[in-house]
C-alpha positions in Angstrom: 18.0 0.8 -8.2 16.6 3.7 -6.2 18.5 6.1 -8.4 17.2 4.4 -11.5 13.6 5.0 -10.3 14.2 8.7 -9.7 16.3 9.1 -12.9 13.5 8.0 -15.2 14.9 4.6 -15.9 11.4 3.3 -15.2 9.1 1.6 -17.7 6.5 -1.2 -17.5 5.4 -4.4 -19.2 1.7 -5.2 -19.3 -0.2 -8.5 -19.1 -3.9 -8.9 -19.9 -6.6 -10.0 -17.5 -9.2 -11.7 -19.7 -12.7 -12.9 -19.4 -12.5 -16.7 -18.8 -14.8 -17.8 -21.7 -13.8 -15.0 -24.1 -10.1 -14.5 -23.6 -9.9 -11.8 -26.3 -12.2 -9.7 -24.1 -9.7 -7.8 -21.9 -10.9 -6.5 -18.5 -7.6 -4.6 -18.0 -3.9 -4.9 -18.3 -1.8 -5.3 -15.2 1.4 -3.3 -15.3 4.7 -4.7 -14.1 7.6 -2.3 -13.4 10.8 -2.6 -15.3 14.0 -0.6 -14.4 16.9 0.1 -16.7 20.2 0.5 -14.9 23.2 2.7 -15.9 24.4 0.0 -18.3 21.0 -0.1 -20.0 20.2 -3.6 -18.6 16.5 -3.9 -17.9 15.5 -5.6 -14.6 12.0 -7.0 -13.8 10.2 -6.2 -10.5 11.2 -9.6 -9.0 14.8 -8.5 -9.1 14.6 -5.1 -7.4 11.3 -5.0 -5.4 12.7 -6.7 -2.3 15.7 -4.3 -2.3 13.4 -1.3 -2.6 11.2 -2.5 0.2 14.2 -3.2 2.5 15.6 0.3 1.7 12.2 2.0 2.3 12.2 3.2 -1.4 9.1 1.2 -2.4 6.9 4.3 -2.3 9.1 6.0 -4.9 8.4 3.1 -7.2 4.6 3.1 -6.5 4.3 6.8 -7.0 6.4 6.9 -10.2 4.5 3.9 -11.6 1.2 5.5 -10.9 2.3 8.7 -12.7 3.5 6.6 -15.7 0.3 4.6 -15.9 -1.9 7.7 -15.6 0.2 9.2 -18.5 -0.5 6.2 -20.7 -4.2 6.3 -19.8 -4.3 9.9 -20.9 -2.7 9.1 -24.3 -5.0 6.1 -25.1 -8.7 6.3 -24.2 -9.2 2.6 -24.9 -6.7 1.5 -22.2 -7.7 0.1 -18.8 -4.6 -0.4 -16.7 -3.8 -1.9 -13.3 -1.3 -0.3 -11.0 0.3 -2.2 -8.0 0.2 -0.3 -4.7 1.7 -1.7 -1.6 -0.6 -2.0 1.4 2.1 -0.4 3.5 2.0 2.7 1.3 -1.7 2.8 1.6 -1.5 2.7 5.4 1.2 5.4 5.6 -0.7 8.8 5.9 1.8 10.9 3.9 2.1 8.2 1.2 -1.7 7.8 1.0 -2.2 11.6 0.6 0.2 11.7 -2.4 -1.4 8.7 -4.1 -4.8 10.3 -3.6 -3.6 13.7 -5.0 -2.2 11.9 -8.1 -5.5 10.4 -8.8 -7.6 13.5 -8.0 -5.5 15.5 -10.5 -6.9 13.2 -13.3 -10.5 12.4 -12.3 -11.4 11.6 -15.9 -8.9 8.7 -15.9 -10.0 7.1 -12.6 -12.7 4.8 -14.1 -10.0 3.2 -16.3 -7.6 2.7 -13.4 -7.4 -0.5 -11.3 -5.4 -0.3 -8.1 -4.0 -3.7 -7.2 -3.2 -3.9 -3.5 -0.1 -6.1 -2.9 0.0 -7.4 0.6 3.6 -7.5 1.9 2.0 -5.6 4.8 -1.3 -6.4 6.6 -4.2 -4.4 5.2 -5.9 -3.2 8.3 -7.7 -0.2 9.9 -6.8 3.0 8.0 -5.7 1.1 5.0 -9.1 -0.6 4.7 -10.9 2.8 5.1 -8.7 4.3 2.4 -9.8 1.7 -0.1 -13.3 3.1 0.3 -11.9 6.5 -0.5 -10.1 5.1 -3.6 -13.3 3.7 -4.9 -15.1 7.0 -4.3 -12.6 8.6 -6.7 -13.9 6.2 -9.4 -11.1 3.6 -9.4 -11.6 -0.1 -9.0 -9.8 -2.0 -6.3 -8.2 -5.4 -6.8 -6.8 -7.6 -3.9 -3.8 -9.4 -5.3 -2.4 -12.9 -4.4 -5.4 -13.9 -2.3 -4.5 -17.1 -0.4 -0.8 -16.4 -0.3 -0.6 -12.9 1.0 -1.7 -11.4 4.3 -5.4 -11.3 3.4 -6.9 -13.8 5.8 -10.5 -14.8 5.1 -11.8 -12.9 8.1 -9.9 -9.8 7.1 -11.0 -10.1 3.5 -14.6 -9.8 4.5 -13.9 -6.3 5.8 -12.2 -5.1 2.6 -14.1 -3.1 0.0 -13.0 -4.6 -3.3 -14.2 -5.0 -6.9 -11.7 -7.7 -7.9 -10.1 -10.6 -6.0 -7.1 -12.3 -7.6 -6.5 -15.9 -6.5 -2.7 -16.6 -6.1 -1.1 -18.6 -8.9 0.2 -21.3 -6.4 -3.4 -22.1 -5.5 -4.5 -22.4 -9.1 -1.7 -24.7 -10.0 -1.8 -26.9 -6.9 -5.5 -28.0 -6.7 -6.6 -30.6 -4.2 -10.0 -32.4 -4.3 -12.2 -33.1 -1.3 -13.9 -36.4 -0.6 -17.1 -34.8 -2.0 -15.3 -34.2 -5.3 -15.0 -30.4 -5.0 -11.6 -28.8 -5.6 -9.8 -26.5 -3.2 -9.9 -23.8 -5.9 -13.7 -24.1 -6.0 -14.0 -23.3 -2.3 -11.6 -20.4 -2.6 -13.4 -18.9 -5.5 -16.8 -19.4 -3.7 -15.5 -17.5 -0.7 -13.9 -14.7 -2.7 -17.2 -14.3 -4.6 -18.8 -13.2 -1.3 -16.4 -10.3 -1.3 -16.2 -9.1 -5.0 -18.1 -9.8 -8.2 -14.9 -10.4 -10.3 -12.6 -13.3 -9.4 -9.3 -13.7 -11.3 -7.4 -17.0 -11.4 -3.7 -16.0 -11.8 -0.8 -18.1 -13.2 -2.7 -19.8 -16.0 0.0 -21.5 -18.0 -1.6 -24.7 -19.2 -4.9 -25.8 -20.4 -5.4 -27.9 -17.2 -5.0 -24.6 -15.2 -7.7 -23.0 -17.3 -10.0 -26.0 -16.9 -9.5 -25.9 -13.1 -10.3 -22.1 -13.1 -13.4 -22.6 -15.2 -14.7 -25.4 -13.1 -14.1 -23.4 -9.9 -16.4 -20.5 -11.1 -13.6 -17.9 -11.7 -14.8 -15.1 -13.9 -11.4 -14.0 -15.3 -7.9 -15.4 -15.9 -4.4 -14.2 -16.2 -1.2 -16.0 -17.2 1.3 -17.0 -19.9 -1.3 -19.1 -21.7 -2.8 -15.9 -22.9 0.5 -13.9 -23.2 3.5 -12.9 -21.3 4.0 -9.3 -19.9 5.1 -7.2 -22.8 5.3 -3.5 -23.9 2.0 -2.0 -24.9 
């Protein structure tokens, strides 16, 4: 898989993040890596990401994906795309410098780039400070999988972010308090203290959409509005 990344076997599928009450109004498209192996078989990120992380090759994927996404932004001025970046790569000084250089080389594209921080590694100290630097370049920052990743509520309050994405598991498994408020309502309320845009992920059924709307989420993402597909 590492060879496929370096040998230009890389592409992506995109899924829209939509305004909750106007689904056709797209905030941005999240990009999901796809890798074609030597036989031409295309693999999704869930199949190869754990291997890349265990082999310390995840940065190659992040860097290549960022290049690919910037290239698509340059070709289409109407696109706004989201690129997943591991918190571990954000924290590593050398990796951070390369990510920063990639964005600095295309300053005109930064306003249409959303960096989604994936938390397989705690987002602390230098990583948090670098998010401020990312935003100063003109990019927006999204914290992915809130509630299931390593972003504890206390830590999230220290993070400079524009978008908080509530993990799909918490959208689909809603509990109601004795006062009648849902667990998702409390999560969205807390996240709203950190960022103005709250995305409910994993919307597959109308009941998921209803729960997201009742909770106060501003945006939604999920199969109900379309599966990841080529742009």
